[in-house]
C-alpha positions in Angstrom: -5.5 -2.1 16.0 -4.8 -1.5 19.7 -3.9 -3.3 21.9 -2.1 -5.5 19.3 0.0 -2.5 18.0 1.1 -1.4 21.4 4.0 -3.9 21.1 3.9 -4.9 17.4 3.8 -2.5 14.4 0.9 -3.3 11.9 3.2 -4.6 9.2 4.6 -7.3 11.6 1.2 -8.6 12.7 1.1 -12.2 11.8 -1.5 -14.2 10.0 -1.2 -17.9 8.9 2.3 -17.8 10.5 3.6 -14.9 8.5 3.9 -11.1 9.0 1.7 -9.0 6.7 4.7 -7.3 5.3 6.4 -10.6 4.4 3.5 -11.4 2.1 4.1 -8.2 0.3 7.9 -8.6 0.0 7.5 -12.2 -1.4 4.8 -11.1 -3.9 6.8 -8.2 -5.1 9.9 -10.4 -5.6 7.8 -12.9 -7.5 6.8 -10.1 -9.8 10.4 -9.1 -10.4 10.5 -6.1 -8.1 13.5 -6.6 -5.8 14.6 -3.2 -4.8 12.1 -2.3 -2.0 12.0 0.7 0.3 10.2 0.2 3.6 8.8 3.3 5.4 9.4 3.1 9.2 7.8 5.0 12.1 6.0 3.4 15.1 8.2 0.6 16.5 10.1 0.7 13.1 13.2 -0.8 14.6 11.4 -4.1 15.1 10.5 -4.1 11.4 14.1 -3.5 10.3 15.3 -6.2 12.7 12.7 -8.7 11.4 13.4 -8.2 7.7 17.0 -7.3 7.7 18.5 -6.5 4.3 16.0 -8.6 2.5 18.5 -11.2 1.1 16.6 -14.2 2.5 13.5 -13.0 0.4 15.6 -12.4 -2.7 15.2 -8.7 -2.3 17.3 -5.7 -1.4 15.5 -3.7 1.3 16.2 0.0 2.2 14.6 1.8 5.1 13.1 5.3 5.1 12.6 6.6 8.6 9.8 9.0 9.4 11.0 11.2 12.3 10.3 12.5 14.8 6.7 11.3 14.0 4.8 9.6 11.3 4.5 11.7 8.1 1.2 10.2 6.8 1.1 8.4 3.4 1.9 11.4 1.3 4.6 12.8 3.4 6.1 9.3 3.9 6.4 8.8 0.1 7.9 12.2 -0.4 10.4 11.5 2.4 11.4 8.2 0.6 11.9 9.8 -2.9 15.7 10.0 -2.6 15.7 6.2 -2.2 13.2 5.5 -5.0 15.0 7.2 -7.9 13.6 8.9 -10.9 11.4 6.2 -12.4 7.8 5.2 -11.6 7.6 3.2 -8.4 5.1 0.9 -6.8 3.4 1.8 -3.5 1.8 -0.8 -1.3 0.2 -0.1 2.1 1.6 -2.2 4.9 -1.7 -2.9 6.5 -3.5 -4.8 3.7 -3.4 -8.3 2.5 -4.1 -9.3 -1.1 -3.4 -11.9 -3.8 -3.1 -9.1 -6.4 -0.6 -10.1 -9.1 1.9 -7.2 -8.9 3.4 -8.2 -12.3 0.2 -6.8 -13.8 1.0 -3.2 -12.8 2.1 -0.9 -15.6 5.8 -0.2 -15.4 5.3 3.0 -17.5 1.9 4.4 -16.4 0.2 6.6 -18.9 -0.4 9.4 -16.3 1.1 10.5 -13.0 -0.4 7.6 -11.2 -2.2 4.3 -11.7 -4.3 3.0 -8.9 -5.7 -0.5 -8.1 -9.3 -0.2 -7.0 -11.4 -2.8 -5.3 -15.1 -3.4 -4.7 -16.2 -1.5 -1.6 -15.8 -3.5 1.7 -18.6 -3.3 4.3 -16.6 -0.8 6.5 -16.2 1.6 3.5 -19.4 1.3 1.5 -19.2 4.8 -0.1 -15.9 4.1 -1.9 -13.3 6.6 -2.9 -13.2 7.1 -6.7 -15.0 6.3 -9.9 -13.5 4.3 -12.7 -14.5 4.9 -16.3 -14.5 2.2 -19.0 -11.4 3.7 -20.6 -9.4 3.3 -17.4 -9.6 6.9 -16.3 -10.2 7.6 -12.6 -12.8 10.2 -11.8 -14.1 11.9 -8.6 -17.1 13.6 -9.9 -19.8 11.0 -9.6 -19.7 10.1 -13.2 -18.9 6.4 -12.5 -19.8 3.9 -9.8 -17.4 4.4 -6.9 -14.8 1.9 -5.8 -12.2 1.8 -3.0 -8.6 2.5 -3.3 -6.7 -0.7 -2.4 -3.6 0.9 -1.1 -1.7 -0.3 -4.2 -0.6 2.0 -7.0 2.2 3.1 -9.4 3.4 6.7 -9.0 5.7 8.9 -11.0 8.0 11.1 -8.9 6.6 14.1 -10.7 3.4 13.5 -8.7 5.2 15.0 -5.7 7.1 17.8 -7.4 5.2 20.6 -5.7 5.3 19.0 -2.3 7.4 19.9 0.7 8.9 17.9 3.5 6.6 17.2 6.4 3.4 15.3 7.2 0.6 15.4 4.6 -2.1 13.1 3.3 -2.0 11.4 -0.1 -5.7 11.8 -0.8 -5.8 15.5 -1.6 -2.8 15.2 -4.0 -4.6 12.3 -5.7 -7.8 14.2 -6.0 -6.0 17.2 -7.6 -4.2 14.9 -10.1 -7.6 13.2 -10.8 -9.3 16.5 -11.5 -6.6 17.2 -14.1 -7.2 13.7 -15.7 -3.8 12.5 -14.7 -4.7 9.2 -12.9 -5.6 5.9 -14.5 -6.8 2.8 -12.7 -8.1 -0.8 -12.7 -10.7 -2.7 -10.8 -9.3 -5.8 -9.0 -11.9 -8.4 -8.1 -9.6 -10.9 -6.4 -8.9 -11.3 -2.7 -8.1 -8.1 -0.7 -8.4 -7.2 3.0 -7.9 -4.0 4.8 -6.5 -5.0 8.2 -7.8 -2.1 10.2 -9.1 -3.8 13.2 -8.3 -6.9 15.3 -11.6 -8.4 14.0 -10.5 -8.0 10.4 -7.2 -9.6 11.2 -9.0 -12.6 12.7 -11.2 -12.8 9.6 -8.2 -13.0 7.4 -6.7 -15.7 9.6 -9.9 -17.7 9.3 -9.7 -17.4 5.5 -6.0 -18.3 5.1 -5.6 -20.9 7.9 -9.1 -21.9 9.2 -7.7 -24.4 11.8 -5.1 -22.1 13.3 -5.4 -19.8 16.3 -4.6 -16.1 15.7 -1.2 -15.4 17.4 -0.1 -11.8 16.5 
C-alpha cells in the first residue's frame, strides 16, 4: 500500500469519507459487539488518537500494542488474549471492507474456530480452504477452494500451545483443520481485500462513484 501507508496506517485509509476501521467498528456495534480490542503496530498511535475510547461509536475500545515490531496475525491475536477474556471472540482484519452481517456469526462455535470464506478474488484465484456441505472446512482438496475473508470466531483454546512472539495464523488454522476443528460458511455478499492502492480506488468507485479518493 505504499506510498499511502508511509504516513497513514492501513486501517485509517479513507474510502467514501470514512476510515476502513470505522466501518468495522460501526458494523460490530450494530451487531451488538461493543467491547472491541484493536491491535496496534505501524503508526498505531494515530489509530488510537483517531478512534479514542470508542464512545462516539457506542463502543468500548481497548488497544493491544505489538512491540517492538508487528507480531503477524497469529502473534497479534495471542498478544491480545489477556484483553479478550475466556469466551469465543470475533477477529476482523483491518485491511478489508465488507457488508457482512456480523450478527450472523456464531456466538458459540461448534469447534475451535469458525471462518467466513468468500469466492476467490482475481488476485487470489487458488483460494485457501475447502468448505464441505456440512459446514466443515477442509484443506485436502476434497471441496472447491474458497478464500478466507479475514473474519472469524475463535476460541482462546485455539492458541493454548502458542508462545509470545511473531507467528502466522495460517499454520495454526491448517493444523486445527486437519483435526476437524474448524467450521465455516461461504459469504457471497460484498467483500474487498484492500491490499493495493488500486483496490482502494476500486472500492471508492463502488461506494462513492462521484468522489475523488483522498486517503
